[in-house]
N, C-alpha and C positions, 0 to 999 in steps of 0.2 A: 396640186399632189401633193401629199408629203409622205417622206418614204420613214421610216419605221422599223428596226433592228429587232429583227425578232431576240431575249431575251435568254432562251437558252445555251449554252457556253456550246452547244458542239454542233449550232444551226448555228445562230448567226445571222438566217437569210432576209434583206433586205425584201424589206412588205412593203408596195405602193398602195398606199390609201388615194384612189384620181379619181375620187368619187367627190361633191360641192363642200358634199356631208358631213366630209372629213376635216370643213378648214377650222372649222372652231366642234372641240368633236369633246364630247370626256366621256369615256365608257372600254370595255371591253372592241379586243379585235381577238381574232386568231390565225399564226401564222397556219399556209399550208402548208410549209413544205416538210412540218413534223408537228405537226395541230396543239404547237404549245398556247393558252392561252397565258393574257394580259392587259391592263386596264394597261390608261393614254393617256393623258388629258394632251390636245393638244385648239390652240388658241393664234387666230390666222396665220394657217397653217403653217406654225413655229414650233414642237414640240415641248411639253409647257414640264411634263411629269411620264414615265413612265414608270412601272412596276410590275412584277409575279403577283400569278391571280389567288386567292388563297382555296 
């Protein structure tokens, strides 16, 4: 399982990416609480980068 924090300052919810497809993943994810989208890169279950989407 990979855990990512929402990048929106007023939200900061934890997003649980529990599918095996996120173990090595590069793409967009969406916060279920506030709807903010951002891009992440995960390698071997470790978050390498995260940034707000354009």
